[in-house]
C-alpha positions in Angstrom: -13.8 54.9 -2.0 -13.2 57.8 0.4 -15.5 58.6 3.3 -16.0 61.8 5.1 -16.4 61.5 8.8 -19.0 63.5 10.7 -16.5 66.2 11.5 -15.6 66.8 7.9 -12.2 65.0 7.9 -11.4 62.5 5.2 -10.7 58.8 6.1 -9.0 56.1 4.0 -10.8 53.0 2.9 -11.0 50.4 5.6 -10.8 47.3 3.3 -7.3 48.1 2.1 -5.0 45.0 2.1 -7.9 42.5 2.2 -6.8 41.2 -1.2 -3.5 40.1 0.3 -5.3 38.2 3.1 -7.6 36.6 0.5 -4.7 35.5 -1.7 -2.8 34.0 1.3 -5.9 32.1 2.3 -6.4 30.7 -1.2 -2.7 29.8 -1.6 -2.9 28.0 1.8 -6.0 26.0 0.7 -4.3 25.0 -2.6 -1.1 24.0 -0.8 -3.1 21.9 1.7 -5.0 20.2 -1.1 -1.7 19.4 -2.9 -0.3 17.9 0.3 -3.4 15.7 0.7 -3.1 14.5 -2.9 0.6 13.8 -2.5 0.1 11.8 0.7 -2.8 9.9 -0.9 -0.6 9.1 -3.9 2.2 7.9 -1.6 -0.2 5.6 0.3 -1.7 4.2 -2.9 1.8 3.6 -4.4 2.9 1.7 -1.2 -0.2 -0.5 -1.5 0.4 -1.2 -5.2 4.0 -2.1 -4.5 3.0 -4.3 -1.6 0.5 -6.2 -3.7 3.0 -6.8 -6.4 5.6 -8.1 -4.0 3.1 -10.3 -2.3 2.1 -11.8 -5.6 5.7 -12.5 -6.6 6.6 -13.9 -3.2 3.5 -16.2 -3.2 4.3 -17.5 -6.6 7.9 -18.2 -5.8 7.0 -19.9 -2.6 4.3 -22.0 -4.3 6.8 -23.2 -6.9 9.3 -24.1 -4.1 6.5 -26.0 -2.2 5.6 -28.0 -5.3 9.3 -28.9 -5.9 10.0 -29.8 -2.3 6.9 -32.0 -2.1 7.8 -33.7 -5.3 11.1 -34.7 -3.7 9.3 -36.1 -0.7 10.3 -33.6 1.9 8.3 -33.6 5.2 5.7 -31.0 5.8 7.5 -29.1 8.6 10.6 -28.6 6.5 8.5 -27.7 3.4 6.8 -24.9 5.4 10.2 -23.6 6.8 11.9 -23.6 3.4 8.9 -22.2 1.5 8.5 -19.3 4.0 12.2 -18.6 3.8 11.9 -18.3 0.0 9.0 -15.9 0.4 10.9 -13.8 2.9 13.9 -13.7 0.5 11.8 -12.6 -2.4 10.0 -10.0 -0.3 13.4 -8.6 0.9 14.9 -8.4 -2.5 11.9 -6.4 -3.6 12.0 -3.9 -0.7 9.4 -5.5 1.5 9.2 -7.5 4.7 7.4 -10.8 5.0 4.8 -10.3 7.7 3.1 -13.8 7.6 3.4 -17.0 5.7 1.1 -20.0 5.6 1.3 -23.3 3.7 -1.8 -25.4 3.6 -1.9 -29.2 3.3 -2.5 -29.0 -0.5 0.6 -26.9 -1.1 -1.0 -23.5 -1.5 1.0 -20.7 0.0 -0.5 -17.5 1.5 1.9 -14.6 2.2 1.4 -11.1 3.7 4.1 -8.5 3.1 4.7 -5.0 4.4 6.0 -2.2 2.3 6.9 1.2 3.9 7.0 4.3 1.7 7.6 7.5 3.5 5.2 7.6 6.4 3.0 4.9 5.0 3.2 1.2 5.6 1.0 -1.0 3.5 0.3 -4.7 4.1 -1.0 -6.8 1.3 -1.5 -10.6 0.9 -1.5 -13.1 -2.0 -2.2 -16.8 -2.4 -0.6 -19.1 -5.0 -0.4 -22.8 -5.6 -2.7 -25.8 -5.6 -5.6 -26.0 -3.2 -7.4 -28.7 -1.4 -10.7 -27.1 -2.2 -12.6 -27.6 -5.5 -13.4 -24.5 -7.4 -17.1 -23.8 -7.9 -18.3 -24.6 -11.4 -15.5 -27.0 -12.0 -15.6 -30.3 -13.9 -18.4 -32.4 -12.5 -17.5 -35.5 -14.1 
């Protein structure tokens, strides 16, 4: 649309180039959304990996605890060896053992850290026998 000014001269449209600015804004919004989705996916993946490693490390450590107790090893050495096993399994799976606990019944609880990109996920798992009775178990 062309306008005529009060003096009779013609002026160009004032909204010329606004489509370019709008396109740049839309592309920026889409790029930002894609970055957020990508970062969320990386965080989720790190969490899933950490949970898998924690599960495997806890299971391996619980088997080790059961075997060492069956051989009559003292509790302090059982804890040391079991947590070393959990640390080894975590390391072989790209994680770091953050914490390790062995209860008196032989159940092992581990927490592992997995770093993926800028994200570090910490997940825990428990495996083995427990001193506690499960609710709804055999009553006799």
